[in-house]
C-alpha positions, 0 to 999 in steps of 0.5 A: 708520537710526542710525550704529550700525545702518549700521555693523553692517549694513556690518560684517555685510555685509563679513563675509559677503562675506569668508566667501563670497569665501573659500568661492568661492576654496576651491571654485575651488582645488579645481576647479583641482586637479581639472582639473590632476590630470585633465589630468596623468592624461591625459598620463601613460602607463598604466604611470606611473599604475599606478606612482603608484597603487602608491606612493600605496597604500603611502603611504596604508598608512604614514599609516594606520600612523602614525595608529594609532601616534599614537593609541596614544601618545595613549591611553598618555599619557591613561592615564598622566595619569589615573594620575598625577592619581589618585595626586596626589588620593590624596596630597592627600586623605591630607594633608588628612585628617591636617591636618583630623582633629585640628582636627575632633576638637578642635572636636567635643570642644569642642562636646560639652563634652569637654576633651581633654588633650594 
């Protein structure tokens, strides 16, 4: 193999190795988290677990509410942006028509042999 082919093979192998290594590390981290939570749940009394579950559910509702608020804000921003762009386009079209109309009329008149006096 040429040096370029060797380099490419080595480069691709290293990239694949790094990707797989990252994947394995993520899987391992997830498994460790699961084990940690499982061990902790076995050591906590049932009342503490129920209290944690209530707090978790409250926080989940808060997150869902915040998500909905963010979606509403984004939707409003999108609608305002569309409205602003529409107004700007209308203004540009109106300006283009006012500037181009006299030029077009003059050129049409010249093309048709009609002279327009001023």
